[in-house]
N, C-alpha and C positions, 0 to 999 in steps of 0.2 A: 016365099023362097027368098035365101039372101040376095041384099042389092053387091052386086060386082063394085059399085062407085062408092059404097061408103069411105067413109072416112073419118077417123078420130079428132075433133075440134081440140084448139089448141085449149079452151074454157070449156070445164062444166057449169051446164044448167038443168033447172030441176026436169025441162024435159027433153033429155037426152036420150035418146034410145040408139038399141045396137044394132051390130048388120040385121038382126031376125027380126027387129020391130018390136022387142020386148024393152019395156024401162030400165035405162043404166043406172046402178046405184055410184054414191061418188066414191067410194071404195075401190070397185072397181075399174071406174076411171083413172082414179090416180095408178091404179096397178097397171092396165095398160099404160099411161102415158109413160111411167116408169122402163116397162118394155123397150116402146116404142124408143127410147132415148138411147137406153141403151144396145139396141140395135142400130141404129144411126151411127156412136160412136167406133160399135166394131165395123161398118161399112169405112166409114172415112179412116180407119188404122188400119184394113186392109188397103184399101186405094193406096193411100202413103207407104204403105212395105211393096208393094207391088214398083208403085213407082223408083223408091231407093234402089232394088233391085235392078229396075230398067236402069238408070246411072250408073251404080256402079259396076267397074271393069268385069269380066268375068275372070277368073281365077287360072292361072296360066298351068300350076302344077298342085298338087293334094297334099295336104300337109301330113304330117308326122300326129297319129293319134294315142293318146293318154288312156289312164283309169277313167276316166270323166266322159272318156267316148261311149263305155258299153251301155250295152240296150239296157233298160232298165227291166224289162218283165224276163224271168225268167224262163220262159217258156219259149216267149219268144229270141232269146237268146241261146237257146239249143237247140231251135231250128236254123238258125242264124249259120252256125256252128256245124251242124250238118249238111248246109248244103257250103259251106266252105270248104266239106272236107268230098265232097261227091264234086264239085269244080274241079279240087286237083289228079280228083283220080280221073277225072273226064278227061284232062290233058295230060294223063300218064304219070303223076304222080305220087308217089306212095307216099300219104299221111305218114304213115307208121316205118322211121325207116328202120331198112333190117340189125343194124349195126353201128357204133360209135363208141368210139375208142378214147377210153379214159384215161389220163395218166397221174391223176391226185385226185385228190378230195377238197371238198370245201375248208374243213379244218386243219387237214395238213400244209392247204394254201397260204394259209391266215397265218401260222407259225413262221412258217417256212420266208413268208414277203414283209412281216409285221412291222420289220426296223428300217423300211424304203421312207426316205426323205419325201416330204410335201412335194407335190409336181412333180418327182420323178418317174420314167417309165424305163422298163428294159426292154427294151426294140432286140436284141438279140436273144432272147429268153422265149421262146412260143412252150406252150401249156393249156392242156385239154381238160375241161372239168364240165359238170352238167347239174344240174338241180331245178327246180320248183319257184315258179317264177311268182312272186310276193307282190310286188309292187311295181308300178309301170309309170314314167314323168318322162315329159317332153323338155326341150331347152333350144329353140329353135325350128329349122327346117330341118337337121344335118346332125343332131345330137341328142339321143335320147339315154337314158338311167332306168334301170333293172336290178331289183333287189332279188338275188337269186339265195332260196335257201335248201339245204339238204347238210344229214346229219347233222342237226342241231345247228349250225352255225351259218350266216348270214355274210354275203357280199355282194359289194357294187358292180355294176356290169357299166362301162361307159362306151357307148356303141355310135362310135363318127363315121358318118358317110364319108369325109375322105378318105379317112383310113381302110373304109371296108373293100371287100374283094368282088363287092359288085358294081353296077353304076348308080346313080342316083335314086334312078325310076326300080331297080330293082330293090335298092335298098330301103324303100318308101312301101312299099310291095310287101315285102317280108316281116319288117318290124311292126305293120300293123295289123297283121294277121295274127300276131305274136298278141295273146290273152292272157291274165292270172290265171295263175293254175295251173298252166303248161310246164310241162318239163323240156328243157333245151339242152343244148349241148353248144360247150361253147369256145372255142380257139383262139388265143390271144397272147397278149403280152403283158404280163405284172405289173402295175404301178400304185401310184396313187395320187388323187386328184388334188387340185389346187389347195383344197381343204385341209386335206392330210387324210383325208378316208379310203383307206387299201381298197380296190379296185383292180378290174379285171381290162385291157383294153381292146375287143374281141376285133378279128379279121373275119370272122368268120361265125355264122351262129344258124343252130339245125333245132326247128321243132320234133325234139323225139316221140313225143307222145302229150297231144292238144288235149285240153280239158274239155269238154262238152256242156259241162254245166257250170253255170252260175258262182264262184267263189261267196261265200259271205261276206259282207260289208268289210273295209279295215278298219273304220271308225268302232264300228260297235262289236264284231266280232260273231263267234256263236257261242250264246249266252243261253238258251232255249236247251232245259232240261233233256226234252223228249229226243229233239231231234240229234244233242250228243251223245246219247246209251243208244238208238236206235242206230244212226251211222257213226261208227266209233273210228273209219278210217276218216271222216270229215273232223272228229275232235280232234285226235291225232296230227292232221295236216295243218289246224286253225289255232291250236293250244299247247304252248311247250311243255306248261308245267303238267301237262296232262302226257307226253310222252317221255319226261322223266319221271313222272310214275310209274309206268309201264316201264322203263329202263330199269330202275330202283327194282322194282317187284323182280326181273329175270336177274338179276345179280344175287338177289336172296336167294331164289331158288338154285341155282347155280354154286353157290356159294356150299348149301346143304346136303348139296347132291356131290360137289366135290368131296366135301367133308366124310359121308358115311360113305363114298366107293371107295376113299383112303383106308377106311379100317372095314374093310372085306364085306359091307354089304351089298347084297343083291336086288336089286329093282327091277320090280316086275308090275306089271299092268293088270289092273282086275275090269272083265266086260260089266260095260254100265246096263245093256240090257241080255234079259234072259227070257228061254221060255215057259220057266215055271218061276213061284214066287218064292223071293229068299230073303234075305238080311238077320239070318239068325233069330233071336226073339223079337224083331221090329214087327210090324204089320204090314205088310208089304201094298203098294197098290199101282194102279194100273194108267195107264198111260195111252195116246195115242202115238201112233206112228204112220207117214204117210202110205207105205207101201206095205208094214207089216203091225199087226195085231200082236205088239210084245207088252211083257212087264217089266219094271226098273226096281231094279235092286236098290233096297232102301238102309245098306249097311256093306262096308268093305270090309270088315274085320271076318266074314264068313269066307271069303275065300282065300283067305291069306292064315289062318288059323291053323296051326297042327294037324292032323286025322285025329280024332275022340276026343278030342278037346272043343267042350262048348265055350259061347261066346262071351259068357262070365267068366270063365276061369282064360281065357284069351288075355282079359283086357288085362 
């Protein structure tokens, strides 16, 4: 039976035995001695931390939270956001507003107000726009900055509690709930910061669509090829150059279609699946469909070639 009163001695001796009465080697003694010293240091730190917390005066109000306050675990991040939405619904608040009127886009806003002087603000002009939150950073307890992205453009939001239509508690509550990836609507005044960056100074901020999943890190971005190919929407959100490729592809298709339309060509669509094998001289192949057992065509020409014309003649 193990002795409850056994204590590790300070020095090692050849006849030293453990709590079960078995001889203890010198290496085992050193291992236990290091573990005991580490436990002692951790206990001292815990006592000091508790004493410092007790001596520190309680905080009178909450603080604005930026990107550094995000939950590191994606699964826990998702659960917390679901709980946040459930709490809003329980209070009778719709987390997905039905409508938000927008009178300008981000590219139009940048072009229209790019000539403003640094530090200026048009308090007699009110604009309404929307976009996705890319970054979030704070400056004190009353000022918070967002980078809003949309239509390939970026705009800074300078939210100041002193000009908000909400009181200070409401301001803190609203902006602490806004996370990266959320789509928000902003109503405010155009202007520029003291450093000359074009901004909007909001009087009203509305979360239009909360992002439930944690966006990729801004430092590393989205680099994994598997994730980029399987989640194209995420690739388009994170990587600007990918969006540019999609836009270029769409313009090429539009040009070819317009070119042929102007010359009297007729656009037709051929079926992707058929009940019988097809594809002219090509060998048909069979694929699986979740609901239907159908065969896929192997050649488009068989559907558009003139009647009585073989595939080789249509070529």
